[in-house]
N, C-alpha and C positions, 0 to 999 in steps of 0.2 A: 733216038735212040730208047733203046725198051732197059727200063735199069730196073733193080733189084735194089731195095733200101733195108737193111735190116736196123731194128729194134726203131722202127718209125712213128712210134710214138711220143717217142721220148722229145727233150726240149730239141737237141740238135736234130735227130731223125726226121721230126712235123717240119719243121722248118727246111731243110734239104728238101724232104717233098715238094712243098711250098714252089722250091726256086725253081727245082727240075720240072715242074709241071708248066711252068708261067715260061718256060722257057723251049717247050716243045716235043718234053722226053714224057716217054708212057712208062709210068712209076707202078711199078710192082713192090707193097708193104711185106714183108715180114715181120711178123707181131705175137708178142707172146700170147698163147692161150687165153680168150678172158679181157685182153690189155683191149681199154677203148682210153680218151674218141678216137679212132682211125681218122687219120686225115681228109679234107674233102677234096684234097687235089691227086689223090691215088686211084687208079684206074682198077688194080687188081688188089686183093691181099692175100697171105695166106699165113697159118697156124702153124707156127715151129719156137718151142722152148729151145733156145740154143745152148745151155745148159744140158741137153740132153739129146741133142741132135749133130752125134759126135761123131758120127759114121759118114763115109762119101756117098753112102746109098739114103743118108736124111736128105740131102741137098742136089741127087740128079734130078731128083722129077720136078724139081722148083726150077731148076734154070736153063730149060725147055727156053728158046728164043730169046733169053738173055743176054744183050751184050757188051753190057757192065755191070758192075757191084757195089755198093757203099756201105761198107759195114761199120753201123753207129751205134752198134750194142756196146752199152759197159755197166759196172755195177761196182758199187763205193765200197762194200764190205758183204762178205757172207751171212747169212741170214736164212730165215726159213724156207724165205722165197727168193732168195739170191745166191749163186754161187760162182766165186770170180774165179776161179781151176776152169769149169764144165766153161763157163761164158768166153773168157777171154782167152782161152787156149784151145779145149774140147774140139768147141762148136765153131770156133773161128778156123781152126786149125784143118778139122774138116771141111768147110766151104771150102776155100783156099784151095782144097788137093780139088776138090770137083771142079773148081773156076777151071784149073791146068788141066784135067781131062777132057772135060766139055769144051776149052777152046776160048771160056770167057778172060779175054785175056785183059782187059783194065777193071781193078780191083783198087777202091781206094779204101783206105782203112782210117778212121778216125779214132787216135792214139791220145795220149794225153802229154803236157809237157813234164817233163824230169825222168820220164820212166828208163832215158834210155842212162839215164847218168849215177845209176845204182838203187836199187830197191830200198824205199823205205816200209812199206806194207806192202799185204799181199795183193791191193791191187796193182801198185806201181810196179811188182814180181812178174804178176799173170799178163800185167799190159804190156809186158817187155816182151815175155817170153810170145807174145801172141805178133807181136810188131816182128819179133825174127820168124816167125811161123810163115809170115808171109814173104818176107825176104829170100827164102829159102826155095820158094815156086817159081819155076818158069812163066813168069807173069806179068805185064805192065803197070806194077805197081807203083804206088804213092801213098806213103806215111803222113799223114798230118796231126801235131802232137799241139792242141789248142791249149792254152791258159784256161784260167774262170771262164765262161761263156757268158758275158750278157746280151740283154735285148730285152723287147716287150716281152714275149713271153717269158717265167721263172719258172725254175724248179730245182731243188737242191741248194748250193749254195749263194746263187743269184738270188732264190728268194729269202734264204738266209738273210742278205745283207739289204733286203725292204721294210723286214720285219723288225731287225735291229735299229733301222732309220726312224721308225713310229716309235720305241724309249726316250722316254723325256731323259733319261738318265743310260748311257750309252759304257755297258762293259768292252775294258778294255783287258783281252787273255793276253798273259805274256809269252813270249818264246813263236809271235806268228811270222812270219818271213814276208817279204816284199813280194805285189802283187800285179803283171803286168793283166791286167784284163783284157781280153778281145773282145770285139762284138759279135753278136751271132751272125748279123749279114756280110761281116767280111768272111767269116767261115761259109757261108750256103755261097757265095760267090767264088772262094777259093774249090772248093768242090766242083762248080759249075764248070770253072775253067779247066779242072782236070779232066773233065768228061772229054774237052774236043780231043779231036783226031791228032790235031797240031799239038796238041799236051806235052811236055816231057813224061817220060815215066822212071822209074825203078830211080824216087826221091823222097827224102824226109824231109818236112817243114817244119816249123815251129814257128806256132802262129800265135803271137802275140803285141798288144799292144804298145801304143808309145809313150805309155805312162811308168812311170815307177811307185805304186801308193802303198802305203798299210792297208792293213784291212780296216783300220778306225777313218781312214780317210776315204776309202770307197765309201763307208757309211757315211759320212758328213755329206758326198756329192749328192748320194741321193736322198738326206734329207735334207737338204736346199732345194733339190729337183721337187721336193713335194710341197715345199711353201714353208717350211717349219724353222724355227728359231735353232739354232746350233744345239746339240745337247751337251749337257754337261759328263764330263769321263770320269770312272773311276777305274783302278786297275783290278782286275778281279784274281784274287787271292787263289796261286796255287791249287790249293789243296779244292776248292770251292769250283774251280776251272776244270779239275780231276774230274769231279762229282757227277757234274753235266755230262762230259762225255759219256762214263758209264751211266747214266740216266740215258741217254743216245744209243746205247749199246742196248741196253734191256729192251728198248723201243724198236731197235731191228730185232731183237727176237722174238718181238710179239707181233713181227710184221709191217711196225712202222718205218717207212724211210727217212728218220732223222739227218740231216748234216752233220748233225753234232756227236759224231760218234769217231772212236779210236784212231779210227785211218785218218778220218779227216784231219785230226790232231798231230799226227804223224808227216800227213802230204805239207799242210798248211806250214808245219815248222821248218821245213824247206822253203817253203816259198812258189813261186809260178812265176819265174823269169824266163826269158829267154832273147834271142837275136831274130829279131824280123827280115834282117837283111836278105839273104837267101829265099824267102817267102817272097819279099817283094819285087828283086832281082826274077823272077820266073814267072810270075804271075801279072805286073807289072800296078798288082793292088797295094795301096796306101793306108795302114789300117788306121780304124778312127778311133780316136781317143774319146775316154769315158766323157769329158767335157761335150765335145763339140757332139756323141749322142744323144745325148740326154737332152741339148740344147736346141734339138730338131725334133723329138717328141712331147709334145705337151705332157705335162701330167694331166690324169684324169681322175673322178672321182672314184672310179675302180682302184685305182691303183693306191689308194689312198685308201680304203679302205679294206683290200690285201693284206697293207702293211700294217695295220692296226690289228687285223682279225689273228695275223701269223701264231703269237704268241697266246694268242687268246683260244688257237683251238688245243693245243694239246692241252692247257687248262682245261678246257670244258669237258675233253673227252676222260681225263682222269677223274674230275670231280665227278660226270654221269658213273664211273665202271665204280670209285669207291663209293660214291650214295646206293646204288643199289646192292650191291657186295657186302656194305657195312649194313645196310636194311635187312638183309638176310638173316646176316650173322646175328645181329640186336634180336632178332624176330628169333631166333634159336638159344638163347641166350638169358642176357638181365630183364627182355622184355616178351620173353615168352608167356609166361601168365599173365600178363597184361593185354594179350595178344587172346589168349585163349578166353578171357573173360568179356573183351568185345564179343568175338565168338558166341559166347552163350546168350550175351545183351541180343544179340542177333536171331536168338531163337535157331542156334544150326544142331543142338542138340550131338550127338556123337560125332558127327562130322567136327567138331569145335579144334579139336586135337589135331587129327589131320587136315583139318583146312591152314593153321597156324603153320604146320611142319612143310606143308608142299609150296605154301606163299614163302615162305622162308627160300627153299631149293631155288623157286621159279626167279627171285629176285638174287640170290647169286648167279644161276647160271646167266642170266639179263647179262649182269656184272662183265662177268668173266667174257661171253661174247663180244660185249662194247670195246674193250681190254686189248682181242684180240685182231688186227687188221682184218685179215680175211672174214673175218665173221661179223665184224662191227656192224655193217650195214643190216645183216639181219638181228643183228642183238637191237639195234636202234629200232627198227621196226615193232622187235617183239616188247620192247621196253613202252612203247608207244600204244599198243594193244594192252599191255596190263594195265595200266597205268587208269585208260578207258573203261579197264573193267574192273579195278577198284574204286572208280567213279562212281558206274552204275550198281556194281554189288553195294557201296556204302549208302548212296540214294535211297535204293530198294529195301537192304535191310536195317540200316541205322541212318533214317534221314534226319535224325536231330545233330549227327556230325558236323554238318552245313550250320550250326550254329555257335560250335563253341567256340571260345575268344582265341585259340592258337588255329584254327581252320584247318584242319588237316586234310579236307579235302579241297578249301580253295587252293591249299597249298600244290596241289596237284597241277593248277594249269597253267603255273609258271613252271615248274619243271619241265612239264609237255612241252611247252613252246621251244627251251632248251632244247629237247631231242629235234625238232625239225631241224633248227637254225644248226647243229651237227650234224644231220643229214647232208643240208643246203651244202656243209663246208667237206664235207668229206674226202671228195674225189682229190688227189695229189696233183694229178698232171689233167 
C-alpha cells in the first residue's frame, strides 16, 4: 500500500515510517521544509508546512496514487516556529477534505489522550477540533489517542524523563496527574493493524499502558534501568516550578522546543490515563508495561550520555549566549578604555576605538544568534570563527598575552572546545 505519513521526522512519525516500510508498504513522508533527518525507510519525501497548507489545493497534488494517510503532525504550544491552530485544525482539515474528494479512504489520525474530555490548553482544544474535522468527513477514519509515548528513541517528555533520571536529586512537582505511558512499538503496531483492508474503521481508541504511575515513579524506573541508585527527592516549591515553566515558555519564544512549558503544566496536571479495553478488543494488542519494555532493552552508554547531557545542554547554550553578550556589553562600557589601551599597545592607531566597538558589536550579535534556535548553528560557527580570529590577531599583534598570568589567550581554547560540544548536541531529534 502507498501511504503518506505527515510529521515523518517526529518521534512517532519516524517510527511509523520504519514499521510500515518493514511490512512492505511504500511510504511517502510529508515533512516541514528544512526538517531532518528524513527516515531511511522512506521512499519519497515532500516538503509541506502543515500550518500553511490550509487549502485543499495544497494537498491534492501530493495525494496522487496515495492509498492511505497517517497524520502524525503535532505541536505542543504556539511559538515563532509552531502554530497549534494551523497544524491541528487548518492544515489537518484541508488534508482530510482533499482525501475525501480524491477517494483516499483510509485516514489514521494520531491525536492525544484526554482531548475528548474537555480542553485544558490550546493544544488539547485544537487537537479535539482536528479530530472532529476528520469525523465529519466521509472517510474510513481511525483516531488514536496515545498517552505519553516512550521507546528507545526519545523527544519531548520521553527525553525529559531520562534527563530527570540522571539527576542525583529528583525535583517533584506538585499537582501532576498519573500517567499510563504507552510503548512506541505498541503505537506503530496499532497503525500497521488499522492499515489492513479488513481492519475496522470510524473508531477512536485510547492507547495507554497497563500501569498507572506518577511522574516520579516513571523517572525512578528509568534511573533503575540506567543502573543508578535511587535518587533523593525534594518537593519543588510552586513558585520555583512556575518560574521553570515560564523559562520554558521563554525558550519556546526563542525557537527551542522545551517540554517544560505552560501547556505541559496544564496537560500533565490532568494526567494521561485511559482505558485500553476497546483498543485491545479491536486489535488484539496487549499493551506492554514500562517495566517489561525496559527489561527487553539493555541500557547502553549512549543512553547514559544522553541522560547526563540533557540538562547540561540548556546550561551550555545559556552560558555561551550570556558569555558573548556580556563580553560585548563590558567592552562597550566598563572595559571600553582597557580595550582601547590594548588596541593602542597593538599599534592599531586610529583603528583602536572602531576596533573595540566593532568587536563588541560582533560579540553581542554572536550571543544573540546562539540564543535564537533558528540561528544557533550559524551563531556557533561565527563564535568559532571569531575565537580563532582573536587568537590569531592576539598572537600577531600582542604575543606577550600568551605569557599573561590570567592567560587571556589560553582561556579561549576551552571556550572554543565548548562551542564544538554545543554543535554536536544541537539537534533536537
